[in-house]
CHARMM internal coordinates of N, CA and C (Angstrom, degrees):
IC EDIT
DIST 1 N 1 CA 1.4180
DIST 1 CA 1 C 1.5900
ANGL 1 N 1 CA 1 C 106.31
DIST 1 C 2 N 1.3192
ANGL 1 CA 1 C 2 N 115.69
DIHE 1 N 1 CA 1 C 2 N 129.54
DIST 2 N 2 CA 1.4584
ANGL 1 C 2 N 2 CA 123.24
DIHE 1 CA 1 C 2 N 2 CA 173.34
DIST 2 CA 2 C 1.4877
ANGL 2 N 2 CA 2 C 113.19
DIHE 1 C 2 N 2 CA 2 C -77.84
DIST 2 C 3 N 1.2207
ANGL 2 CA 2 C 3 N 119.69
DIHE 2 N 2 CA 2 C 3 N 133.33
DIST 3 N 3 CA 1.5415
ANGL 2 C 3 N 3 CA 122.74
DIHE 2 CA 2 C 3 N 3 CA -179.87
DIST 3 CA 3 C 1.5735
ANGL 3 N 3 CA 3 C 108.55
DIHE 2 C 3 N 3 CA 3 C -150.43
DIST 3 C 4 N 1.3245
ANGL 3 CA 3 C 4 N 113.46
DIHE 3 N 3 CA 3 C 4 N 152.49
DIST 4 N 4 CA 1.4078
ANGL 3 C 4 N 4 CA 119.27
DIHE 3 CA 3 C 4 N 4 CA 168.61
DIST 4 CA 4 C 1.4457
ANGL 4 N 4 CA 4 C 112.03
DIHE 3 C 4 N 4 CA 4 C -130.66
DIST 4 C 5 N 1.2425
ANGL 4 CA 4 C 5 N 117.94
DIHE 4 N 4 CA 4 C 5 N 138.33
DIST 5 N 5 CA 1.5138
ANGL 4 C 5 N 5 CA 128.09
DIHE 4 CA 4 C 5 N 5 CA -175.69
DIST 5 CA 5 C 1.4972
ANGL 5 N 5 CA 5 C 109.03
DIHE 4 C 5 N 5 CA 5 C -130.90
DIST 5 C 6 N 1.3238
ANGL 5 CA 5 C 6 N 115.89
DIHE 5 N 5 CA 5 C 6 N 130.01
DIST 6 N 6 CA 1.4546
ANGL 5 C 6 N 6 CA 124.44
DIHE 5 CA 5 C 6 N 6 CA -179.73
DIST 6 CA 6 C 1.6389
ANGL 6 N 6 CA 6 C 108.66
DIHE 5 C 6 N 6 CA 6 C -127.93
DIST 6 C 7 N 1.2387
ANGL 6 CA 6 C 7 N 112.77
DIHE 6 N 6 CA 6 C 7 N 123.50
DIST 7 N 7 CA 1.4436
ANGL 6 C 7 N 7 CA 119.32
DIHE 6 CA 6 C 7 N 7 CA 176.17
DIST 7 CA 7 C 1.5249
ANGL 7 N 7 CA 7 C 112.00
DIHE 6 C 7 N 7 CA 7 C -110.93
DIST 7 C 8 N 1.3233
ANGL 7 CA 7 C 8 N 116.70
DIHE 7 N 7 CA 7 C 8 N 133.41
DIST 8 N 8 CA 1.5305
ANGL 7 C 8 N 8 CA 119.20
DIHE 7 CA 7 C 8 N 8 CA 173.53
DIST 8 CA 8 C 1.5058
ANGL 8 N 8 CA 8 C 108.46
DIHE 7 C 8 N 8 CA 8 C -110.06
DIST 8 C 9 N 1.3758
ANGL 8 CA 8 C 9 N 111.12
DIHE 8 N 8 CA 8 C 9 N 120.93
DIST 9 N 9 CA 1.4845
ANGL 8 C 9 N 9 CA 119.61
DIHE 8 CA 8 C 9 N 9 CA 178.27
DIST 9 CA 9 C 1.5023
ANGL 9 N 9 CA 9 C 105.25
DIHE 8 C 9 N 9 CA 9 C -96.94
DIST 9 C 10 N 1.4106
ANGL 9 CA 9 C 10 N 112.71
DIHE 9 N 9 CA 9 C 10 N 138.45
DIST 10 N 10 CA 1.3588
ANGL 9 C 10 N 10 CA 122.86
DIHE 9 CA 9 C 10 N 10 CA 172.30
DIST 10 CA 10 C 1.5508
ANGL 10 N 10 CA 10 C 108.92
DIHE 9 C 10 N 10 CA 10 C -133.18
DIST 10 C 11 N 1.3031
ANGL 10 CA 10 C 11 N 117.21
DIHE 10 N 10 CA 10 C 11 N 130.21
DIST 11 N 11 CA 1.5110
ANGL 10 C 11 N 11 CA 124.91
DIHE 10 CA 10 C 11 N 11 CA -179.55
DIST 11 CA 11 C 1.5577
ANGL 11 N 11 CA 11 C 106.10
DIHE 10 C 11 N 11 CA 11 C 47.16
DIST 11 C 12 N 1.2356
ANGL 11 CA 11 C 12 N 118.47
DIHE 11 N 11 CA 11 C 12 N 43.53
DIST 12 N 12 CA 1.4479
ANGL 11 C 12 N 12 CA 120.84
DIHE 11 CA 11 C 12 N 12 CA 173.22
DIST 12 CA 12 C 1.4410
ANGL 12 N 12 CA 12 C 117.49
DIHE 11 C 12 N 12 CA 12 C 82.52
DIST 12 C 13 N 1.3839
ANGL 12 CA 12 C 13 N 116.36
DIHE 12 N 12 CA 12 C 13 N -4.06
DIST 13 N 13 CA 1.5263
ANGL 12 C 13 N 13 CA 123.91
DIHE 12 CA 12 C 13 N 13 CA -178.31
DIST 13 CA 13 C 1.3994
ANGL 13 N 13 CA 13 C 113.48
DIHE 12 C 13 N 13 CA 13 C -115.26
DIST 13 C 14 N 1.2769
ANGL 13 CA 13 C 14 N 120.71
DIHE 13 N 13 CA 13 C 14 N 156.68
DIST 14 N 14 CA 1.4913
ANGL 13 C 14 N 14 CA 129.24
DIHE 13 CA 13 C 14 N 14 CA 178.45
DIST 14 CA 14 C 1.5359
ANGL 14 N 14 CA 14 C 107.28
DIHE 13 C 14 N 14 CA 14 C -72.27
DIST 14 C 15 N 1.3103
ANGL 14 CA 14 C 15 N 117.68
DIHE 14 N 14 CA 14 C 15 N 112.15
DIST 15 N 15 CA 1.4326
ANGL 14 C 15 N 15 CA 119.92
DIHE 14 CA 14 C 15 N 15 CA -178.88
DIST 15 CA 15 C 1.4875
ANGL 15 N 15 CA 15 C 114.71
DIHE 14 C 15 N 15 CA 15 C -100.03
DIST 15 C 16 N 1.3423
ANGL 15 CA 15 C 16 N 118.95
DIHE 15 N 15 CA 15 C 16 N -38.11
DIST 16 N 16 CA 1.3804
ANGL 15 C 16 N 16 CA 121.58
DIHE 15 CA 15 C 16 N 16 CA 168.88
DIST 16 CA 16 C 1.5273
ANGL 16 N 16 CA 16 C 112.88
DIHE 15 C 16 N 16 CA 16 C -145.83
DIST 16 C 17 N 1.3985
ANGL 16 CA 16 C 17 N 118.64
DIHE 16 N 16 CA 16 C 17 N 163.83
DIST 17 N 17 CA 1.3744
ANGL 16 C 17 N 17 CA 124.27
DIHE 16 CA 16 C 17 N 17 CA -176.80
DIST 17 CA 17 C 1.5346
ANGL 17 N 17 CA 17 C 105.01
DIHE 16 C 17 N 17 CA 17 C -145.61
DIST 17 C 18 N 1.2542
ANGL 17 CA 17 C 18 N 114.16
DIHE 17 N 17 CA 17 C 18 N 126.56
DIST 18 N 18 CA 1.5121
ANGL 17 C 18 N 18 CA 123.01
DIHE 17 CA 17 C 18 N 18 CA 174.75
DIST 18 CA 18 C 1.4946
ANGL 18 N 18 CA 18 C 108.77
DIHE 17 C 18 N 18 CA 18 C -121.07
DIST 18 C 19 N 1.3302
ANGL 18 CA 18 C 19 N 117.64
DIHE 18 N 18 CA 18 C 19 N 139.09
DIST 19 N 19 CA 1.4550
ANGL 18 C 19 N 19 CA 126.07
DIHE 18 CA 18 C 19 N 19 CA -174.86
DIST 19 CA 19 C 1.4724
ANGL 19 N 19 CA 19 C 108.83
DIHE 18 C 19 N 19 CA 19 C -143.14
DIST 19 C 20 N 1.3519
ANGL 19 CA 19 C 20 N 115.84
DIHE 19 N 19 CA 19 C 20 N 145.88
DIST 20 N 20 CA 1.4303
ANGL 19 C 20 N 20 CA 119.79
DIHE 19 CA 19 C 20 N 20 CA 175.51
DIST 20 CA 20 C 1.5345
ANGL 20 N 20 CA 20 C 106.21
DIHE 19 C 20 N 20 CA 20 C -146.25
DIST 20 C 21 N 1.3749
ANGL 20 CA 20 C 21 N 114.82
DIHE 20 N 20 CA 20 C 21 N 131.36
DIST 21 N 21 CA 1.4229
ANGL 20 C 21 N 21 CA 118.74
DIHE 20 CA 20 C 21 N 21 CA -175.38
DIST 21 CA 21 C 1.5882
ANGL 21 N 21 CA 21 C 108.76
DIHE 20 C 21 N 21 CA 21 C -127.09
DIST 21 C 22 N 1.3371
ANGL 21 CA 21 C 22 N 114.77
DIHE 21 N 21 CA 21 C 22 N 149.28
DIST 22 N 22 CA 1.4526
ANGL 21 C 22 N 22 CA 115.73
DIHE 21 CA 21 C 22 N 22 CA 177.58
DIST 22 CA 22 C 1.5538
ANGL 22 N 22 CA 22 C 110.86
DIHE 21 C 22 N 22 CA 22 C -98.67
DIST 22 C 23 N 1.3707
ANGL 22 CA 22 C 23 N 107.86
DIHE 22 N 22 CA 22 C 23 N 81.07
DIST 23 N 23 CA 1.4528
ANGL 22 C 23 N 23 CA 117.82
DIHE 22 CA 22 C 23 N 23 CA -172.80
DIST 23 CA 23 C 1.5480
ANGL 23 N 23 CA 23 C 109.70
DIHE 22 C 23 N 23 CA 23 C -73.94
DIST 23 C 24 N 1.4853
ANGL 23 CA 23 C 24 N 114.86
DIHE 23 N 23 CA 23 C 24 N -32.22
DIST 24 N 24 CA 1.5462
ANGL 23 C 24 N 24 CA 111.17
DIHE 23 CA 23 C 24 N 24 CA 179.97
DIST 24 CA 24 C 1.4680
ANGL 24 N 24 CA 24 C 107.90
DIHE 23 C 24 N 24 CA 24 C -70.25
DIST 24 C 25 N 1.3610
ANGL 24 CA 24 C 25 N 123.13
DIHE 24 N 24 CA 24 C 25 N -38.94
DIST 25 N 25 CA 1.4838
ANGL 24 C 25 N 25 CA 120.78
DIHE 24 CA 24 C 25 N 25 CA 178.60
DIST 25 CA 25 C 1.5273
ANGL 25 N 25 CA 25 C 111.72
DIHE 24 C 25 N 25 CA 25 C -61.62
DIST 25 C 26 N 1.3892
ANGL 25 CA 25 C 26 N 118.46
DIHE 25 N 25 CA 25 C 26 N -40.02
DIST 26 N 26 CA 1.4259
ANGL 25 C 26 N 26 CA 121.60
DIHE 25 CA 25 C 26 N 26 CA 177.65
DIST 26 CA 26 C 1.4735
ANGL 26 N 26 CA 26 C 111.89
DIHE 25 C 26 N 26 CA 26 C -60.51
DIST 26 C 27 N 1.3157
ANGL 26 CA 26 C 27 N 118.47
DIHE 26 N 26 CA 26 C 27 N -42.66
DIST 27 N 27 CA 1.5406
ANGL 26 C 27 N 27 CA 121.34
DIHE 26 CA 26 C 27 N 27 CA -176.80
DIST 27 CA 27 C 1.5361
ANGL 27 N 27 CA 27 C 107.71
DIHE 26 C 27 N 27 CA 27 C -70.73
DIST 27 C 28 N 1.3803
ANGL 27 CA 27 C 28 N 116.87
DIHE 27 N 27 CA 27 C 28 N -38.92
DIST 28 N 28 CA 1.4483
ANGL 27 C 28 N 28 CA 114.73
DIHE 27 CA 27 C 28 N 28 CA 169.34
DIST 28 CA 28 C 1.5035
ANGL 28 N 28 CA 28 C 121.21
DIHE 27 C 28 N 28 CA 28 C -56.36
DIST 28 C 29 N 1.3828
ANGL 28 CA 28 C 29 N 109.35
DIHE 28 N 28 CA 28 C 29 N -39.92
DIST 29 N 29 CA 1.4413
ANGL 28 C 29 N 29 CA 114.72
DIHE 28 CA 28 C 29 N 29 CA 175.27
DIST 29 CA 29 C 1.4572
ANGL 29 N 29 CA 29 C 118.06
DIHE 28 C 29 N 29 CA 29 C -61.68
DIST 29 C 30 N 1.2815
ANGL 29 CA 29 C 30 N 114.79
DIHE 29 N 29 CA 29 C 30 N -27.03
DIST 30 N 30 CA 1.4672
ANGL 29 C 30 N 30 CA 127.45
DIHE 29 CA 29 C 30 N 30 CA 176.71
DIST 30 CA 30 C 1.5210
ANGL 30 N 30 CA 30 C 112.52
DIHE 29 C 30 N 30 CA 30 C -88.20
DIST 30 C 31 N 1.2561
ANGL 30 CA 30 C 31 N 118.65
DIHE 30 N 30 CA 30 C 31 N 0.33
DIST 31 N 31 CA 1.5122
ANGL 30 C 31 N 31 CA 125.50
DIHE 30 CA 30 C 31 N 31 CA -176.58
DIST 31 CA 31 C 1.5220
ANGL 31 N 31 CA 31 C 112.06
DIHE 30 C 31 N 31 CA 31 C 57.49
DIST 31 C 32 N 1.2668
ANGL 31 CA 31 C 32 N 116.31
DIHE 31 N 31 CA 31 C 32 N 28.21
DIST 32 N 32 CA 1.5550
ANGL 31 C 32 N 32 CA 122.82
DIHE 31 CA 31 C 32 N 32 CA 176.94
DIST 32 CA 32 C 1.6243
ANGL 32 N 32 CA 32 C 105.23
DIHE 31 C 32 N 32 CA 32 C -78.24
DIST 32 C 33 N 1.3718
ANGL 32 CA 32 C 33 N 112.59
DIHE 32 N 32 CA 32 C 33 N -37.59
DIST 33 N 33 CA 1.4975
ANGL 32 C 33 N 33 CA 119.82
DIHE 32 CA 32 C 33 N 33 CA -174.45
DIST 33 CA 33 C 1.5327
ANGL 33 N 33 CA 33 C 104.25
DIHE 32 C 33 N 33 CA 33 C -129.00
DIST 33 C 34 N 1.3319
ANGL 33 CA 33 C 34 N 117.14
DIHE 33 N 33 CA 33 C 34 N 134.39
DIST 34 N 34 CA 1.4978
ANGL 33 C 34 N 34 CA 121.20
DIHE 33 CA 33 C 34 N 34 CA 176.98
DIST 34 CA 34 C 1.4353
ANGL 34 N 34 CA 34 C 109.46
DIHE 33 C 34 N 34 CA 34 C -65.84
DIST 34 C 35 N 1.3842
ANGL 34 CA 34 C 35 N 121.92
DIHE 34 N 34 CA 34 C 35 N 152.88
DIST 35 N 35 CA 1.4012
ANGL 34 C 35 N 35 CA 125.34
DIHE 34 CA 34 C 35 N 35 CA 170.25
DIST 35 CA 35 C 1.5292
ANGL 35 N 35 CA 35 C 112.76
DIHE 34 C 35 N 35 CA 35 C -55.11
DIST 35 C 36 N 1.2214
ANGL 35 CA 35 C 36 N 116.02
DIHE 35 N 35 CA 35 C 36 N 145.52
DIST 36 N 36 CA 1.6473
ANGL 35 C 36 N 36 CA 122.52
DIHE 35 CA 35 C 36 N 36 CA -178.09
DIST 36 CA 36 C 1.5480
ANGL 36 N 36 CA 36 C 103.96
DIHE 35 C 36 N 36 CA 36 C -61.89
DIST 36 C 37 N 1.2085
ANGL 36 CA 36 C 37 N 119.11
DIHE 36 N 36 CA 36 C 37 N 146.08
DIST 37 N 37 CA 1.3915
ANGL 36 C 37 N 37 CA 126.54
DIHE 36 CA 36 C 37 N 37 CA 176.33
DIST 37 CA 37 C 1.5376
ANGL 37 N 37 CA 37 C 117.14
DIHE 36 C 37 N 37 CA 37 C 81.14
DIST 37 C 38 N 1.3038
ANGL 37 CA 37 C 38 N 110.76
DIHE 37 N 37 CA 37 C 38 N -20.13
DIST 38 N 38 CA 1.5624
ANGL 37 C 38 N 38 CA 110.62
DIHE 37 CA 37 C 38 N 38 CA 173.97
DIST 38 CA 38 C 1.5628
ANGL 38 N 38 CA 38 C 114.98
DIHE 37 C 38 N 38 CA 38 C 69.07
DIST 38 C 39 N 1.2636
ANGL 38 CA 38 C 39 N 118.54
DIHE 38 N 38 CA 38 C 39 N 175.46
DIST 39 N 39 CA 1.3970
ANGL 38 C 39 N 39 CA 126.42
DIHE 38 CA 38 C 39 N 39 CA 179.12
DIST 39 CA 39 C 1.6507
ANGL 39 N 39 CA 39 C 108.27
DIHE 38 C 39 N 39 CA 39 C -69.95
DIST 39 C 40 N 1.3246
ANGL 39 CA 39 C 40 N 119.40
DIHE 39 N 39 CA 39 C 40 N 140.42
DIST 40 N 40 CA 1.4094
ANGL 39 C 40 N 40 CA 120.11
DIHE 39 CA 39 C 40 N 40 CA 174.05
DIST 40 CA 40 C 1.4975
ANGL 40 N 40 CA 40 C 113.71
DIHE 39 C 40 N 40 CA 40 C -59.41
DIST 40 C 41 N 1.2791
ANGL 40 CA 40 C 41 N 118.22
DIHE 40 N 40 CA 40 C 41 N 139.29
DIST 41 N 41 CA 1.4697
ANGL 40 C 41 N 41 CA 123.75
DIHE 40 CA 40 C 41 N 41 CA -178.85
DIST 41 CA 41 C 1.5461
ANGL 41 N 41 CA 41 C 110.56
DIHE 40 C 41 N 41 CA 41 C -95.64
END
COOR INIT
IC SEED 1 N 1 CA 1 C
IC BUILD
């Protein structure tokens, strides 16, 4: 799974955290969700 996590440190402490994960791509890799667009007709 592809993910990005950003931490913002202020005065030596964690002030904020942002994260983004490619859950759709992960579920498609597990064949839980079919690829978008489906097979060509």
